[in-house]
ZALUM-546443 format. One line per field, with one value per residue (C-alpha): residue number from 1; residue in three letters; x, y, z. Coordinates in Angstrom, 2 decimals. Each point is the difference from the previous one (the first is absolute). Layout:
# residues N
nr = (NUM; ...)
rest = (ALA; ...)
xx = (X; ...)
yy = (Y; ...)
zz = (Z; ...)
This chain:
# residues 163
nr = (1; 2; 3; 4; 5; 6; 7; 8; 9; 10; 11; 12; 13; 14; 15; 16; 17; 18; 19; 20; 21; 22; 23; 24; 25; 26; 27; 28; 29; 30; 31; 32; 33; 34; 35; 36; 37; 38; 39; 40; 41; 42; 43; 44; 45; 46; 47; 48; 49; 50; 51; 52; 53; 54; 55; 56; 57; 58; 59; 60; 61; 62; 63; 64; 65; 66; 67; 68; 69; 70; 71; 72; 73; 74; 75; 76; 77; 78; 79; 80; 81; 82; 83; 84; 85; 86; 87; 88; 89; 90; 91; 92; 93; 94; 95; 96; 97; 98; 99; 100; 101; 102; 103; 104; 105; 106; 107; 108; 109; 110; 111; 112; 113; 114; 115; 116; 117; 118; 119; 120; 121; 122; 123; 124; 125; 126; 127; 128; 129; 130; 131; 132; 133; 134; 135; 136; 137; 138; 139; 140; 141; 142; 143; 144; 145; 146; 147; 148; 149; 150; 151; 152; 153; 154; 155; 156; 157; 158; 159; 160; 161; 162; 163)
rest = (MET; ILE; THR; PRO; ALA; TYR; CYS; GLN; THR; MET; ALA; ARG; TYR; ASN; ALA; ASN; MET; ASN; ASP; GLN; LEU; TYR; ASN; ALA; CYS; ALA; THR; ILE; ALA; ASP; GLN; GLN; ARG; ARG; ALA; ASP; MET; LYS; LEU; PHE; PHE; LYS; SER; ILE; HIS; GLY; THR; LEU; ASP; HIS; LEU; MET; PHE; GLY; ASP; ILE; ALA; TRP; LEU; SER; ARG; PHE; MET; GLY; LYS; ASP; SER; GLU; VAL; PRO; GLU; PHE; GLY; ALA; ILE; LEU; TYR; PRO; ASP; PHE; SER; GLU; LEU; ALA; GLU; ALA; ARG; LYS; GLU; TRP; ASP; GLN; LYS; ILE; ILE; GLU; TRP; ALA; ASP; HIS; LEU; GLU; GLN; SER; TRP; LEU; GLU; SER; ASP; PHE; SER; TYR; VAL; SER; LYS; VAL; ASP; GLY; SER; SER; ARG; THR; LYS; PRO; ALA; TRP; LEU; LEU; ALA; THR; HIS; MET; PHE; ASN; HIS; SER; THR; HIS; HIS; ARG; GLY; GLN; LEU; THR; ALA; ALA; LEU; SER; GLN; LEU; ASP; ILE; ASP; PHE; GLY; VAL; ALA; ASP; LEU; PRO; PHE; VAL; LEU)
xx = (152.41; 2.28; 0.84; 0.40; 3.77; -0.23; -1.85; 2.54; 2.85; -1.72; -0.88; 3.65; 1.13; -2.60; 1.25; 3.62; -0.70; -2.11; 2.80; 2.49; -2.39; -0.68; 3.72; 0.57; -2.94; 1.24; 3.11; -1.98; -1.68; -3.71; -0.62; 1.54; -2.02; -3.14; 0.95; -2.14; 2.12; -2.78; -0.60; -3.50; -0.33; 2.08; 2.74; 2.26; -1.90; -3.36; 1.08; 1.38; -3.30; -1.95; 2.05; -1.10; -3.62; 0.27; 1.60; -2.36; -3.01; 0.90; 1.32; -2.97; -2.35; 1.96; -0.15; -3.77; 0.31; -1.73; -0.94; 3.70; 0.45; 0.81; -1.71; 1.69; 1.97; 0.30; 3.51; 0.43; 3.33; 0.92; 3.17; 2.87; 1.22; -3.53; -0.31; 3.34; -1.05; -3.36; 1.78; 2.08; -3.10; -2.02; 2.91; 0.15; -3.77; 0.33; 2.76; -2.12; -3.02; 2.08; 1.54; -3.49; -1.47; -1.56; -0.19; -3.75; -0.44; 2.05; -2.15; -3.26; -1.92; 0.21; -2.63; 0.61; -1.31; 2.38; 0.76; 0.93; -3.41; -2.30; -0.54; -0.31; 2.33; 0.80; 3.36; 2.28; 1.84; 3.33; -0.48; -0.66; 2.97; 2.19; -1.42; 0.86; 3.67; 0.03; -1.58; 2.83; 2.66; -1.58; 0.01; 3.44; 1.23; -1.36; 1.68; 3.36; -0.18; -0.82; 2.90; 2.28; -0.98; 1.20; 3.32; -0.89; 1.04; -2.75; 2.19; -0.81; -3.67; 0.19; -1.72; 2.69; 2.68; -1.96; -1.25)
yy = (-36.51; 1.79; -1.03; 1.77; -0.40; 1.98; 2.81; -0.06; 0.31; 2.80; 1.86; 0.05; 0.93; 2.77; 1.41; -0.21; 1.74; 2.69; 0.69; 0.27; 2.24; 2.36; 0.27; 1.04; 2.43; 1.60; 1.20; 2.40; 3.24; -0.01; 2.34; -2.59; -2.84; 2.03; 1.04; -1.38; -2.74; -1.32; -3.05; -1.51; 1.96; 2.88; 0.40; -2.27; 1.00; -0.57; -3.47; -0.88; 1.12; -2.07; -3.05; 0.59; 0.23; -3.35; -1.81; 1.51; -0.80; -3.63; -0.84; 1.65; -2.06; -3.19; 0.60; 0.61; 3.74; 1.33; 3.21; 0.90; -0.02; 3.61; 1.88; -0.42; 3.03; 1.67; 0.97; -2.02; 1.39; 3.47; 0.05; -2.23; -0.87; -1.07; -1.99; -1.73; -0.87; -1.35; -2.05; -1.79; -0.67; -1.40; -2.09; -1.62; -0.58; -1.70; -2.25; -0.90; -0.70; -2.25; -1.81; -0.99; -0.78; -3.40; -1.92; -0.41; 3.80; 0.22; -2.75; 1.77; 2.67; 3.54; 2.71; 3.72; 3.35; 2.01; 3.56; 0.77; -0.63; -1.12; -3.45; -3.15; -2.74; -3.57; -1.44; -2.78; 1.21; -1.22; 2.23; 3.07; -0.69; -0.37; 3.26; 1.86; -0.94; 0.46; 3.46; 1.12; -1.41; 1.72; 3.46; -0.46; -0.66; 3.38; 1.61; -1.59; 1.35; 3.47; -0.22; -1.10; 3.16; 1.94; -1.93; -1.91; -3.65; -2.02; -3.08; -3.66; -0.94; -3.58; -2.36; -2.73; 2.52; 1.95; -2.68)
zz = (110.68; 2.43; 3.55; 3.33; -0.48; -3.25; 1.81; 2.84; -2.51; -1.89; 3.22; 1.02; -3.50; -0.05; 3.33; -1.12; -3.31; 1.68; 2.47; -2.85; -1.94; 2.89; 0.74; -3.62; 0.04; 3.22; -1.86; -2.19; 0.95; 0.78; -2.94; -2.35; 1.56; -0.73; -3.54; -2.83; -1.57; -2.27; 2.19; 0.35; 3.23; -1.32; 2.59; 2.01; 3.15; -1.69; -1.10; 3.45; 1.51; -2.54; 0.95; 3.59; -1.15; -1.77; 2.90; 2.58; -2.18; -0.67; 3.43; 1.72; -2.15; 0.60; 3.76; -0.07; 0.60; -3.11; 1.80; 0.18; -3.79; -0.96; -2.81; -3.35; -1.14; 3.40; 1.11; 3.18; 1.14; -1.29; 2.15; -1.19; 3.50; 1.04; -3.22; 0.68; 3.56; -1.17; -2.67; 2.65; 2.11; -2.89; -1.27; 3.44; -0.07; -3.40; 1.36; 3.04; -2.24; -2.25; 2.97; 1.21; -3.40; -0.59; -3.26; 0.41; -0.15; -3.19; -1.54; 0.83; -1.88; 1.33; -0.46; 0.23; -1.18; -2.19; 1.10; -3.60; -1.59; 2.85; -1.52; 2.10; -1.11; 0.98; -1.02; 1.22; 3.11; -1.37; -3.06; 2.14; 2.27; -3.09; -1.32; 3.22; -0.39; -3.78; 0.31; 2.28; -2.29; -3.00; 1.57; 1.57; -3.52; -1.06; 2.97; -0.67; -3.57; 1.35; 2.45; -2.83; -1.91; 3.05; -0.04; 3.16; -0.01; 1.68; 0.28; -0.51; -0.15; -1.25; 2.43; -0.08; 0.97; 2.60; 2.39)
C-alpha cells in the first residue's frame, strides 16, 4: 500500500524529470524530435505527447472529470512549445492533486472506463496512482535512451539524487 507522501514525492520527482527531459529535448531540432526512432510512439515528440495523454487521462479520472479524458492515439499537442507549456501545467496539477490526497482514497476501489479498449474496470486506487507514475517513468526511460542515441546527456534520473 502506498501513502499520500509517496504520491507527493513521486509528483515532485515527475515534475523535476519532465523539466529535465523537456530541457534536453529543446536542444534538438523539431525535425529530429519528430523522426521515427522506433519508440512505442515512434518519435520523441510522439512519446512526449503520449506521456501527456497518460497523465491527463489518469488525473482527470482521479479528479472526477472523466469527460476530459482525451481519445487514445490522438496527438494532443502537435507544437512542441505548446506541449512543453501544457507539461508544466499538468505537472503542477499532479502536485496539487497529490498534496490533497487522502489515505482513504488510496485504500478505496476506483472504477473507470479505458480509452484504449472501452472496457470498464475497477482496481485499487493505490494501484492506479502507482501506475500513473510508473507509466511516466517507463516512457521517460525510452526517451532518455533515444536522447543518448543523439549524444544528448539527460543527466541524473535516480530518485535519491534528484530530490
